[in-house]
C-alpha positions in Angstrom: 0.1 0.0 0.0 1.3 3.5 -0.8 0.4 6.5 1.3 1.4 10.0 0.0 4.0 10.6 -2.7 5.7 8.4 -5.1 8.3 6.2 -3.4 11.3 8.2 -4.8 14.1 10.2 -3.3 12.7 13.1 -1.6 14.3 16.5 -2.2 14.2 19.2 0.5 13.2 22.7 -0.2 15.7 25.2 -0.7 16.5 27.0 2.7 15.8 30.6 1.7 15.6 32.0 5.3 19.1 30.7 5.9 20.5 32.3 2.8 18.8 35.8 3.7 20.5 35.5 7.2 23.9 34.9 5.7 23.4 37.8 3.2 22.6 40.2 6.1 25.6 39.1 8.0 27.9 39.6 5.0 26.4 43.0 4.6 26.9 44.0 8.1 30.5 42.8 8.1 31.4 44.6 5.1 29.7 47.8 6.3 31.7 47.6 9.7 35.1 46.9 8.1 34.8 49.9 5.7 33.9 52.1 8.5 36.8 51.1 10.5 39.2 51.5 7.4 38.0 55.1 7.1 37.8 56.1 10.5 41.5 57.4 10.6 41.2 59.4 7.4 38.5 61.6 8.5 40.5 63.7 10.8 41.1 67.2 9.8 44.7 66.7 8.9 46.2 68.0 5.7 48.7 65.6 4.5 51.8 66.8 2.4 51.8 65.8 -1.3 54.3 63.7 -3.2 54.8 62.5 -6.8 56.3 59.2 -5.7 53.6 58.1 -3.1 52.9 54.4 -3.1 50.3 52.1 -1.6 50.7 51.1 2.1 49.9 47.6 2.7 48.2 47.3 6.2 48.6 44.6 8.6 46.1 43.6 11.4 48.3 44.9 14.1 49.2 48.3 12.4 48.8 51.4 14.4 48.1 54.9 12.6 49.4 57.8 14.7 48.0 61.1 13.6 50.2 64.4 14.3 48.0 67.4 14.1 49.7 70.8 13.5 49.4 71.9 17.2 51.4 68.7 18.3 48.6 66.5 19.5 49.1 62.9 18.8 45.7 61.2 17.9 45.3 57.5 17.8 41.9 56.0 17.2 40.2 59.5 17.4 41.7 59.9 21.0 44.1 62.4 21.6 47.2 61.7 23.6 50.3 63.4 25.0 53.8 62.2 24.1 54.1 60.2 27.3 50.9 58.4 26.4 52.1 57.5 22.9 55.4 56.4 24.6 53.4 53.9 26.9 51.2 52.7 24.0 54.2 52.0 21.6 56.0 50.2 24.6 52.9 47.8 25.0 52.8 47.6 21.3 56.3 46.4 20.9 55.9 43.9 23.6 52.8 42.2 21.8 53.7 42.4 18.3 57.1 41.9 16.5 57.6 43.8 13.4 54.6 45.9 13.8 54.1 48.8 11.3 53.5 52.6 12.3 51.7 54.6 9.8 52.4 58.2 10.8 50.0 60.8 9.2 51.6 64.1 10.1 49.7 67.5 9.2 52.0 69.2 6.7 51.8 72.5 9.0 53.1 70.4 12.1 56.5 71.2 13.3 59.5 69.0 12.9 59.7 68.7 16.6 56.4 66.7 17.0 57.5 64.3 14.2 61.1 63.9 15.7 59.7 63.0 19.2 57.4 60.4 17.4 60.5 58.9 15.8 62.4 59.0 18.9 59.7 57.0 20.7 59.5 54.4 17.9 63.4 54.3 18.2 63.4 53.6 22.1 61.0 50.7 21.6 62.8 49.2 18.6 60.1 50.0 16.1 61.7 50.3 12.7 58.9 49.9 10.2 57.4 53.5 10.0 55.6 54.7 6.9 54.4 58.2 6.5 51.1 59.0 4.9 51.1 61.6 1.8 48.6 62.5 -0.8 49.5 61.8 -4.4 50.2 64.9 -6.2 47.4 64.6 -8.7 44.9 63.7 -6.0 46.1 66.6 -3.9 45.4 69.0 -7.0 41.8 67.5 -7.3 41.1 67.7 -3.5 41.3 64.1 -2.7 42.4 62.8 0.6 44.1 59.5 -0.6 46.8 58.5 2.1 
């Protein structure tokens, strides 16, 4: 006796609700990562220009230090003194070996502030330091490409 459908292999329906959940999770992930990537670029720092500017390859443990024209050091949108930056770099050097520091220095900042940052990096044996600049053609168009 046969009850129901034919006695063949039963194909389950496509799980549409699970696919929609995955799409929303991916959308959320990409929105958050793009927000984090642009967080440091939104500070009102005017970068110097260069014709030889290249792309910076970022690593997970990289730290971006912004040096404003008044000598304030800004990390993750929080202003720090030179002593605080010294402590942060010390902790960073203990945890990560071969870390990269990306310095975004305002073009109107005094050399003393940049020199202080370089001295702090040297003190903690941080040698991989990149300086963010804008490409010459992007600067003429008003772009803010680091």
